[in-house]
ChimeraX commands (.cxc) that place a marker at each C-alpha (Angstrom):
marker #1 position 52.35,-22.94,-16.95 radius 0.5
marker #1 position 48.83,-24.42,-16.92 radius 0.5
marker #1 position 47.39,-20.94,-16.45 radius 0.5
marker #1 position 49.27,-19.51,-19.43 radius 0.5
marker #1 position 49.23,-22.60,-21.65 radius 0.5
marker #1 position 53.00,-22.53,-22.02 radius 0.5
marker #1 position 54.16,-25.80,-23.55 radius 0.5
marker #1 position 50.96,-27.57,-22.44 radius 0.5
marker #1 position 47.26,-27.14,-23.05 radius 0.5
marker #1 position 45.79,-24.31,-21.01 radius 0.5
marker #1 position 43.92,-25.75,-18.03 radius 0.5
marker #1 position 42.69,-23.34,-15.37 radius 0.5
marker #1 position 41.55,-26.14,-13.09 radius 0.5
marker #1 position 45.04,-27.58,-12.98 radius 0.5
marker #1 position 46.48,-24.08,-12.64 radius 0.5
marker #1 position 44.26,-23.45,-9.61 radius 0.5
marker #1 position 45.28,-26.78,-8.11 radius 0.5
marker #1 position 49.01,-26.04,-8.34 radius 0.5
marker #1 position 48.69,-22.39,-7.40 radius 0.5
marker #1 position 46.79,-23.45,-4.28 radius 0.5
marker #1 position 49.52,-25.88,-3.25 radius 0.5
marker #1 position 52.16,-23.19,-3.55 radius 0.5
marker #1 position 49.89,-20.51,-2.05 radius 0.5
marker #1 position 49.25,-22.61,1.04 radius 0.5
marker #1 position 53.02,-22.83,1.50 radius 0.5
marker #1 position 53.22,-19.03,1.49 radius 0.5
marker #1 position 54.32,-18.31,-2.08 radius 0.5
marker #1 position 53.20,-14.73,-2.76 radius 0.5
marker #1 position 53.06,-15.04,-6.56 radius 0.5
marker #1 position 50.91,-18.16,-6.25 radius 0.5
marker #1 position 48.63,-16.43,-3.75 radius 0.5
marker #1 position 48.19,-13.54,-6.16 radius 0.5
marker #1 position 47.52,-15.78,-9.15 radius 0.5
marker #1 position 45.08,-17.93,-7.21 radius 0.5
marker #1 position 43.29,-14.75,-6.16 radius 0.5
marker #1 position 43.01,-13.70,-9.80 radius 0.5
marker #1 position 41.52,-17.07,-10.73 radius 0.5
marker #1 position 38.87,-16.66,-8.03 radius 0.5
marker #1 position 38.22,-13.12,-9.23 radius 0.5
marker #1 position 37.73,-14.22,-12.84 radius 0.5
marker #1 position 36.09,-17.56,-12.06 radius 0.5
marker #1 position 38.71,-19.49,-14.02 radius 0.5
marker #1 position 39.30,-23.05,-12.82 radius 0.5
marker #1 position 37.37,-22.28,-9.63 radius 0.5
marker #1 position 33.91,-20.82,-8.92 radius 0.5
marker #1 position 33.98,-17.04,-9.06 radius 0.5
marker #1 position 34.28,-15.74,-5.51 radius 0.5
marker #1 position 35.32,-12.14,-4.84 radius 0.5
marker #1 position 35.78,-12.74,-1.12 radius 0.5
marker #1 position 38.23,-15.59,-1.67 radius 0.5
marker #1 position 39.92,-13.51,-4.37 radius 0.5
marker #1 position 40.41,-10.69,-1.86 radius 0.5
marker #1 position 41.59,-13.13,0.82 radius 0.5
marker #1 position 44.36,-14.61,-1.31 radius 0.5
marker #1 position 45.36,-11.30,-2.85 radius 0.5
marker #1 position 45.61,-9.79,0.62 radius 0.5
marker #1 position 47.97,-12.58,1.67 radius 0.5
marker #1 position 50.18,-11.74,-1.30 radius 0.5
marker #1 position 49.90,-8.02,-0.56 radius 0.5
marker #1 position 51.03,-8.55,3.01 radius 0.5
marker #1 position 54.19,-10.14,1.59 radius 0.5
marker #1 position 54.90,-7.11,-0.57 radius 0.5
marker #1 position 53.63,-8.32,-3.96 radius 0.5
marker #1 position 53.16,-5.03,-5.83 radius 0.5
marker #1 position 50.60,-6.35,-8.33 radius 0.5
marker #1 position 48.59,-7.76,-5.46 radius 0.5
marker #1 position 48.72,-4.46,-3.57 radius 0.5
marker #1 position 47.34,-2.58,-6.57 radius 0.5
marker #1 position 44.57,-5.14,-7.02 radius 0.5
marker #1 position 43.71,-5.10,-3.32 radius 0.5
marker #1 position 43.47,-1.32,-3.47 radius 0.5
marker #1 position 41.09,-1.71,-6.40 radius 0.5
marker #1 position 38.96,-4.20,-4.43 radius 0.5
marker #1 position 38.63,-1.72,-1.57 radius 0.5
marker #1 position 37.86,1.11,-3.98 radius 0.5
marker #1 position 35.10,-0.88,-5.70 radius 0.5
marker #1 position 33.86,-2.84,-2.70 radius 0.5
marker #1 position 34.54,-6.19,-4.37 radius 0.5
marker #1 position 35.10,-9.02,-1.89 radius 0.5
marker #1 position 35.58,-6.47,0.89 radius 0.5
marker #1 position 33.59,-3.57,2.27 radius 0.5
marker #1 position 34.19,-0.45,0.21 radius 0.5
marker #1 position 36.78,1.63,2.02 radius 0.5
marker #1 position 38.61,4.42,0.22 radius 0.5
marker #1 position 41.06,4.88,3.11 radius 0.5
marker #1 position 42.15,1.24,2.79 radius 0.5
marker #1 position 42.24,1.62,-0.97 radius 0.5
marker #1 position 44.58,4.61,-0.66 radius 0.5
marker #1 position 46.75,2.74,1.83 radius 0.5
marker #1 position 47.36,-0.16,-0.56 radius 0.5
marker #1 position 47.75,2.06,-3.61 radius 0.5
marker #1 position 50.36,4.03,-1.68 radius 0.5
marker #1 position 52.30,0.87,-0.77 radius 0.5
marker #1 position 52.49,-0.12,-4.45 radius 0.5
marker #1 position 53.09,3.45,-5.62 radius 0.5
marker #1 position 56.07,3.75,-3.31 radius 0.5
marker #1 position 57.50,0.73,-5.11 radius 0.5
marker #1 position 57.10,2.51,-8.47 radius 0.5
marker #1 position 53.88,0.93,-9.76 radius 0.5
marker #1 position 52.52,3.36,-12.34 radius 0.5
marker #1 position 48.89,2.18,-12.04 radius 0.5
marker #1 position 49.02,2.86,-8.32 radius 0.5
marker #1 position 50.79,6.21,-8.70 radius 0.5
marker #1 position 48.10,7.36,-11.13 radius 0.5
marker #1 position 45.21,6.10,-9.01 radius 0.5
marker #1 position 46.63,7.63,-5.83 radius 0.5
marker #1 position 46.94,10.90,-7.73 radius 0.5
marker #1 position 43.25,10.70,-8.65 radius 0.5
marker #1 position 42.26,9.97,-5.03 radius 0.5
marker #1 position 44.16,13.06,-3.87 radius 0.5
marker #1 position 42.56,15.11,-6.63 radius 0.5
marker #1 position 39.00,14.21,-5.57 radius 0.5
marker #1 position 39.66,13.68,-1.85 radius 0.5
marker #1 position 38.57,10.04,-1.55 radius 0.5
marker #1 position 40.36,8.11,1.19 radius 0.5
marker #1 position 42.85,10.94,1.64 radius 0.5
marker #1 position 42.45,14.68,2.23 radius 0.5
marker #1 position 41.83,16.56,-1.01 radius 0.5
marker #1 position 45.27,17.85,-2.01 radius 0.5
marker #1 position 45.94,18.97,-5.57 radius 0.5
marker #1 position 49.65,19.34,-4.88 radius 0.5
marker #1 position 49.98,15.71,-3.73 radius 0.5
marker #1 position 47.84,14.72,-6.69 radius 0.5
marker #1 position 50.27,16.39,-9.08 radius 0.5
marker #1 position 53.27,14.76,-7.38 radius 0.5
marker #1 position 51.91,11.23,-7.76 radius 0.5
marker #1 position 50.44,11.89,-11.19 radius 0.5
marker #1 position 53.82,13.12,-12.42 radius 0.5
marker #1 position 55.51,9.91,-11.24 radius 0.5
marker #1 position 53.13,7.85,-13.37 radius 0.5
marker #1 position 53.34,10.29,-16.28 radius 0.5
marker #1 position 57.12,10.03,-16.33 radius 0.5
marker #1 position 56.73,6.26,-16.78 radius 0.5
marker #1 position 54.71,6.86,-19.95 radius 0.5
marker #1 position 51.27,6.32,-18.37 radius 0.5
marker #1 position 49.02,8.17,-20.83 radius 0.5
marker #1 position 46.09,8.83,-18.46 radius 0.5
marker #1 position 48.51,10.37,-15.97 radius 0.5
marker #1 position 50.09,12.49,-18.71 radius 0.5
marker #1 position 46.61,13.72,-19.61 radius 0.5
marker #1 position 45.70,14.58,-16.02 radius 0.5
marker #1 position 49.05,16.26,-15.40 radius 0.5
marker #1 position 48.62,18.30,-18.57 radius 0.5
marker #1 position 45.22,19.50,-17.36 radius 0.5
marker #1 position 46.65,20.37,-13.96 radius 0.5
marker #1 position 49.31,22.50,-15.63 radius 0.5
marker #1 position 46.70,24.04,-17.92 radius 0.5
marker #1 position 44.51,25.04,-14.97 radius 0.5
marker #1 position 47.23,25.68,-12.38 radius 0.5
marker #1 position 45.67,22.98,-10.20 radius 0.5
marker #1 position 48.19,21.97,-7.52 radius 0.5
marker #1 position 51.12,23.25,-9.59 radius 0.5
marker #1 position 51.96,26.64,-11.12 radius 0.5
marker #1 position 50.11,27.20,-14.38 radius 0.5
marker #1 position 52.34,26.57,-17.37 radius 0.5
marker #1 position 51.09,26.41,-20.94 radius 0.5
marker #1 position 54.36,24.92,-22.17 radius 0.5
marker #1 position 54.20,22.11,-19.59 radius 0.5
marker #1 position 50.51,21.62,-20.36 radius 0.5
marker #1 position 51.30,21.34,-24.07 radius 0.5
marker #1 position 54.14,18.91,-23.46 radius 0.5
marker #1 position 52.19,16.45,-21.31 radius 0.5
marker #1 position 48.98,16.69,-23.34 radius 0.5
marker #1 position 50.95,16.09,-26.54 radius 0.5
marker #1 position 52.39,12.91,-25.05 radius 0.5
marker #1 position 48.95,11.83,-23.86 radius 0.5
marker #1 position 47.31,12.58,-27.21 radius 0.5
marker #1 position 49.41,9.90,-28.89 radius 0.5
marker #1 position 47.52,7.11,-27.11 radius 0.5
marker #1 position 44.78,8.62,-24.93 radius 0.5
marker #1 position 42.01,10.78,-26.31 radius 0.5
marker #1 position 40.15,11.44,-23.07 radius 0.5
marker #1 position 36.42,11.24,-22.48 radius 0.5
marker #1 position 34.19,12.16,-25.41 radius 0.5
marker #1 position 33.66,15.86,-25.89 radius 0.5
marker #1 position 36.13,18.47,-27.09 radius 0.5
marker #1 position 36.48,20.04,-23.66 radius 0.5
marker #1 position 38.03,16.81,-22.36 radius 0.5
marker #1 position 40.00,15.76,-25.42 radius 0.5
marker #1 position 43.78,15.60,-25.05 radius 0.5
marker #1 position 44.54,17.01,-28.49 radius 0.5
marker #1 position 41.95,19.78,-28.11 radius 0.5
marker #1 position 43.45,20.91,-24.79 radius 0.5
marker #1 position 46.97,20.58,-26.21 radius 0.5
marker #1 position 46.02,22.86,-29.09 radius 0.5
marker #1 position 44.46,25.34,-26.67 radius 0.5
marker #1 position 47.74,25.42,-24.71 radius 0.5
marker #1 position 49.63,25.89,-28.00 radius 0.5
marker #1 position 47.51,28.98,-28.77 radius 0.5
marker #1 position 48.87,30.57,-25.58 radius 0.5
marker #1 position 52.53,30.06,-26.54 radius 0.5
marker #1 position 54.77,32.20,-28.68 radius 0.5
marker #1 position 56.14,30.54,-31.84 radius 0.5
marker #1 position 59.52,30.15,-30.15 radius 0.5
marker #1 position 58.02,28.63,-26.99 radius 0.5
marker #1 position 55.90,26.25,-29.05 radius 0.5
marker #1 position 58.87,25.15,-31.14 radius 0.5
marker #1 position 60.97,24.41,-28.07 radius 0.5
marker #1 position 58.14,22.46,-26.43 radius 0.5
marker #1 position 57.49,20.43,-29.59 radius 0.5
marker #1 position 61.19,19.59,-29.78 radius 0.5
marker #1 position 61.06,18.44,-26.16 radius 0.5
marker #1 position 58.06,16.20,-26.90 radius 0.5
marker #1 position 59.80,14.74,-29.97 radius 0.5
marker #1 position 62.85,13.99,-27.84 radius 0.5
marker #1 position 60.61,12.15,-25.36 radius 0.5
marker #1 position 59.12,9.97,-28.11 radius 0.5
marker #1 position 62.59,9.23,-29.48 radius 0.5
marker #1 position 63.70,8.10,-26.01 radius 0.5
marker #1 position 60.49,6.17,-25.29 radius 0.5
marker #1 position 59.69,4.25,-28.49 radius 0.5
marker #1 position 57.08,2.14,-26.68 radius 0.5
marker #1 position 54.90,5.26,-26.46 radius 0.5
marker #1 position 54.33,6.30,-30.10 radius 0.5
marker link #1:1,2 radius 0.2
marker link #1:2,3 radius 0.2
marker link #1:3,4 radius 0.2
marker link #1:4,5 radius 0.2
marker link #1:5,6 radius 0.2
marker link #1:6,7 radius 0.2
marker link #1:7,8 radius 0.2
marker link #1:8,9 radius 0.2
marker link #1:9,10 radius 0.2
marker link #1:10,11 radius 0.2
marker link #1:11,12 radius 0.2
marker link #1:12,13 radius 0.2
marker link #1:13,14 radius 0.2
marker link #1:14,15 radius 0.2
marker link #1:15,16 radius 0.2
marker link #1:16,17 radius 0.2
marker link #1:17,18 radius 0.2
marker link #1:18,19 radius 0.2
marker link #1:19,20 radius 0.2
marker link #1:20,21 radius 0.2
marker link #1:21,22 radius 0.2
marker link #1:22,23 radius 0.2
marker link #1:23,24 radius 0.2
marker link #1:24,25 radius 0.2
marker link #1:25,26 radius 0.2
marker link #1:26,27 radius 0.2
marker link #1:27,28 radius 0.2
marker link #1:28,29 radius 0.2
marker link #1:29,30 radius 0.2
marker link #1:30,31 radius 0.2
marker link #1:31,32 radius 0.2
marker link #1:32,33 radius 0.2
marker link #1:33,34 radius 0.2
marker link #1:34,35 radius 0.2
marker link #1:35,36 radius 0.2
marker link #1:36,37 radius 0.2
marker link #1:37,38 radius 0.2
marker link #1:38,39 radius 0.2
marker link #1:39,40 radius 0.2
marker link #1:40,41 radius 0.2
marker link #1:41,42 radius 0.2
marker link #1:42,43 radius 0.2
marker link #1:43,44 radius 0.2
marker link #1:44,45 radius 0.2
marker link #1:45,46 radius 0.2
marker link #1:46,47 radius 0.2
marker link #1:47,48 radius 0.2
marker link #1:48,49 radius 0.2
marker link #1:49,50 radius 0.2
marker link #1:50,51 radius 0.2
marker link #1:51,52 radius 0.2
marker link #1:52,53 radius 0.2
marker link #1:53,54 radius 0.2
marker link #1:54,55 radius 0.2
marker link #1:55,56 radius 0.2
marker link #1:56,57 radius 0.2
marker link #1:57,58 radius 0.2
marker link #1:58,59 radius 0.2
marker link #1:59,60 radius 0.2
marker link #1:60,61 radius 0.2
marker link #1:61,62 radius 0.2
marker link #1:62,63 radius 0.2
marker link #1:63,64 radius 0.2
marker link #1:64,65 radius 0.2
marker link #1:65,66 radius 0.2
marker link #1:66,67 radius 0.2
marker link #1:67,68 radius 0.2
marker link #1:68,69 radius 0.2
marker link #1:69,70 radius 0.2
marker link #1:70,71 radius 0.2
marker link #1:71,72 radius 0.2
marker link #1:72,73 radius 0.2
marker link #1:73,74 radius 0.2
marker link #1:74,75 radius 0.2
marker link #1:75,76 radius 0.2
marker link #1:76,77 radius 0.2
marker link #1:77,78 radius 0.2
marker link #1:78,79 radius 0.2
marker link #1:79,80 radius 0.2
marker link #1:80,81 radius 0.2
marker link #1:81,82 radius 0.2
marker link #1:82,83 radius 0.2
marker link #1:83,84 radius 0.2
marker link #1:84,85 radius 0.2
marker link #1:85,86 radius 0.2
marker link #1:86,87 radius 0.2
marker link #1:87,88 radius 0.2
marker link #1:88,89 radius 0.2
marker link #1:89,90 radius 0.2
marker link #1:90,91 radius 0.2
marker link #1:91,92 radius 0.2
marker link #1:92,93 radius 0.2
marker link #1:93,94 radius 0.2
marker link #1:94,95 radius 0.2
marker link #1:95,96 radius 0.2
marker link #1:96,97 radius 0.2
marker link #1:97,98 radius 0.2
marker link #1:98,99 radius 0.2
marker link #1:99,100 radius 0.2
marker link #1:100,101 radius 0.2
marker link #1:101,102 radius 0.2
marker link #1:102,103 radius 0.2
marker link #1:103,104 radius 0.2
marker link #1:104,105 radius 0.2
marker link #1:105,106 radius 0.2
marker link #1:106,107 radius 0.2
marker link #1:107,108 radius 0.2
marker link #1:108,109 radius 0.2
marker link #1:109,110 radius 0.2
marker link #1:110,111 radius 0.2
marker link #1:111,112 radius 0.2
marker link #1:112,113 radius 0.2
marker link #1:113,114 radius 0.2
marker link #1:114,115 radius 0.2
marker link #1:115,116 radius 0.2
marker link #1:116,117 radius 0.2
marker link #1:117,118 radius 0.2
marker link #1:118,119 radius 0.2
marker link #1:119,120 radius 0.2
marker link #1:120,121 radius 0.2
marker link #1:121,122 radius 0.2
marker link #1:122,123 radius 0.2
marker link #1:123,124 radius 0.2
marker link #1:124,125 radius 0.2
marker link #1:125,126 radius 0.2
marker link #1:126,127 radius 0.2
marker link #1:127,128 radius 0.2
marker link #1:128,129 radius 0.2
marker link #1:129,130 radius 0.2
marker link #1:130,131 radius 0.2
marker link #1:131,132 radius 0.2
marker link #1:132,133 radius 0.2
marker link #1:133,134 radius 0.2
marker link #1:134,135 radius 0.2
marker link #1:135,136 radius 0.2
marker link #1:136,137 radius 0.2
marker link #1:137,138 radius 0.2
marker link #1:138,139 radius 0.2
marker link #1:139,140 radius 0.2
marker link #1:140,141 radius 0.2
marker link #1:141,142 radius 0.2
marker link #1:142,143 radius 0.2
marker link #1:143,144 radius 0.2
marker link #1:144,145 radius 0.2
marker link #1:145,146 radius 0.2
marker link #1:146,147 radius 0.2
marker link #1:147,148 radius 0.2
marker link #1:148,149 radius 0.2
marker link #1:149,150 radius 0.2
marker link #1:150,151 radius 0.2
marker link #1:151,152 radius 0.2
marker link #1:152,153 radius 0.2
marker link #1:153,154 radius 0.2
marker link #1:154,155 radius 0.2
marker link #1:155,156 radius 0.2
marker link #1:156,157 radius 0.2
marker link #1:157,158 radius 0.2
marker link #1:158,159 radius 0.2
marker link #1:159,160 radius 0.2
marker link #1:160,161 radius 0.2
marker link #1:161,162 radius 0.2
marker link #1:162,163 radius 0.2
marker link #1:163,164 radius 0.2
marker link #1:164,165 radius 0.2
marker link #1:165,166 radius 0.2
marker link #1:166,167 radius 0.2
marker link #1:167,168 radius 0.2
marker link #1:168,169 radius 0.2
marker link #1:169,170 radius 0.2
marker link #1:170,171 radius 0.2
marker link #1:171,172 radius 0.2
marker link #1:172,173 radius 0.2
marker link #1:173,174 radius 0.2
marker link #1:174,175 radius 0.2
marker link #1:175,176 radius 0.2
marker link #1:176,177 radius 0.2
marker link #1:177,178 radius 0.2
marker link #1:178,179 radius 0.2
marker link #1:179,180 radius 0.2
marker link #1:180,181 radius 0.2
marker link #1:181,182 radius 0.2
marker link #1:182,183 radius 0.2
marker link #1:183,184 radius 0.2
marker link #1:184,185 radius 0.2
marker link #1:185,186 radius 0.2
marker link #1:186,187 radius 0.2
marker link #1:187,188 radius 0.2
marker link #1:188,189 radius 0.2
marker link #1:189,190 radius 0.2
marker link #1:190,191 radius 0.2
marker link #1:191,192 radius 0.2
marker link #1:192,193 radius 0.2
marker link #1:193,194 radius 0.2
marker link #1:194,195 radius 0.2
marker link #1:195,196 radius 0.2
marker link #1:196,197 radius 0.2
marker link #1:197,198 radius 0.2
marker link #1:198,199 radius 0.2
marker link #1:199,200 radius 0.2
marker link #1:200,201 radius 0.2
marker link #1:201,202 radius 0.2
marker link #1:202,203 radius 0.2
marker link #1:203,204 radius 0.2
marker link #1:204,205 radius 0.2
marker link #1:205,206 radius 0.2
marker link #1:206,207 radius 0.2
marker link #1:207,208 radius 0.2
marker link #1:208,209 radius 0.2
marker link #1:209,210 radius 0.2
marker link #1:210,211 radius 0.2
marker link #1:211,212 radius 0.2
marker link #1:212,213 radius 0.2
marker link #1:213,214 radius 0.2
view
């Protein structure tokens, strides 16, 4: 409660004190939260190594948020030696529990071959899992993979569908060649009027069923 200021004045020092007590008794959520405080330097001196130490303890107990963060530490070399194989290992653990951030990131690692063998098919599998949860960056990447036939059979209707979903919230890097709506419109130009109408209806149905993604 101290960390979130719920019902009491926000006090990161007190939050760190109580998280530490619980963390030392093996509470995974407290270990994760204490690790975040060390990472951000809130209530304690900023210390990436201690952040990684506590977050690893939580990860070892199966805390999904901790596993994703530990994977990120290994990917960036923060608090630990940079190690893409370890990063992929922890992203996979969280991805197998349905964490969309981890599914997306594991998909990227397979796409570029960092920490895992380059495998566009595996990339598409993991990217789709995140995309189906409404993760816009994954929808964008999956749309491009369908557009280019990268790891999955080329399909302009599938490319349009996923890029249309992504375009609602994610525009992609600057430059028309990487823009979600630009690539969606390119895919549309390859579809017959009937194919385009059916795909647009499918996208509308998605938005109706997933109001949190406009």
